[in-house]
N, C-alpha and C positions, 0 to 999 in steps of 0.2 A: 452819628452823623449819618444821615439818611440820603442816599444817593438814587435820584430817580432819572431814569432815560427811556425817552419816547422813541417810537419807531413803528414799523409795519410788520403785520403778520404775513403769513405765507399768500393770504388772501388779498394783500394791499389794505388790509384795515388798520386805521391807526390804533396803536396799542402801548403800554407799558411794557418795554422789553426787559428792564433791570430795575430793580427796587432792593434798597437794604444799605448794607455797610459797602465803602468804596472798597475794590478788590487790592490796592496798592498802596501801603503806606511805608514811607522810608524814614528811617532815623538817620540822620547824619549830622553829629555833632549837635551845634546848637538849634539845626533845623529839624523839624518833623514835616514831611512834604506829604499830602495826601493828593494823590490822582484821581480826579474825577472822570475825565474824558480826554482821549488822545484821537486824533485824526492824522492821517496819512497823505491828505492831498488837499489842494485848492482847486475848484470849490468843493466843499465836503459834502458827501451823499449821506443818507441814513444807512448805516452799516448794521449789518447782521452780527458780526463778531466785536467785541469788545477790546480793542486794542490796549486799552488802559492795564489789562491784566498781563500782559509782556512784560519781561525784563525792564525795570525803569532806566530811562535816559534822561540826560540833564536837561537836553534841548530836545524839541520834536524833530521828527525826521524832514528833509527838504520837503518844502510845500506842505507839511503839517502844522498842527497847532495842539497844544494840550491847555487844559483847564485845571488849575490845581490850587489847594488850600496848603498855605505854608505857615507853621507856627514858629514863633522864634522864644528859645528859652530866655529868662532873664540873664542879664550879665553876671558872670560868678558862678554861675549852676554848673557845679564840678562835674556831674555827669554829662552835661551837655558839652562841655569844653574838652572831655576826654575825645581819643582819636576817633574817626568817623569812617565808614566804609567809603562815602563820597566827599572826600576833603577836599576838592579842587575848588569848593565855592564857600569855603569857610571865611575867606578874606575877600578883597576887591578882586572883581572878576569882570569879564566881558563875555557876552554870550551874542549869537548870530539870529536874535529873535528880537522882534518888537513885543513889549510887554506892555500890558495893561494892568494894572495893580491898585486894588483899594484896601485899605486899612480897615478891617473889620472890628477888630477890639485892640487894647492896648496902645503901646506907643514905639514907633519906629523911627530910629535916625537912618536916615539915606545919605550915604556919603559918596560926592562925586567930585573927584580931583580934590582940591582945597576946600570945597564946600560941605556944608552939613545942613540939614533940614530936619526938624523933627516933625512927624506924621502922627495924627490923631485919627478915630475911627471917623470913616466917611472921606479921608483925605485920599486923594488917587495921583497916580505918577503913570505917565507914559516914558516908559523905558527904551529908548532908541537903540538899534543893533549897534555893538561894536563899543559902547562908550562903559568904560569900566566903573563899577559900583560895588557897593557894599551896603547891607542891610544890617543895622546893629538894633539890639534891645538893650539899652543902657537902664531901664527901670527895674522894679522889685517884680513885675507881673509879666505873664506869658503875653505876646503880641500875637496877633492872628491877621494874615493877608490873605485875599483872594486874587487870582492871578491868571491871565489868558496869555499865553506865549504863542506868537505867529512867527513861522520860521521865515528868515530874511533871505532864503535861498529858493 
């Protein structure tokens, strides 16, 4: 995966400030999360430092946001079902973020309470703050989603 980040040089000229592999990839059970960019404030500003290189957090800081790619292993994948460093979101969970999520490839089942909906490439979800939800991959293929999480604080 190639991540390209724009910004300004010391003279104020627009430039590409980062390019290449994303610096943070987290393997947590059935999920692999690639952090593409993190902000710490609203409104965001062109930042010289790359907050996505800091220790990974499940949610962005108050007033912040994050842009990430989430891969979900197929159901029954023994390696993915094993214990994980970040197990807190392996089942239904609620976050204090407003999430914009789009399925890039594969199939994902979104579970909200007693409701389930199968999402396919191009399908998008607006996941509102505090709503318990679960993302499941019940297919035989890996699923990939892109998401932007905005702090609700």
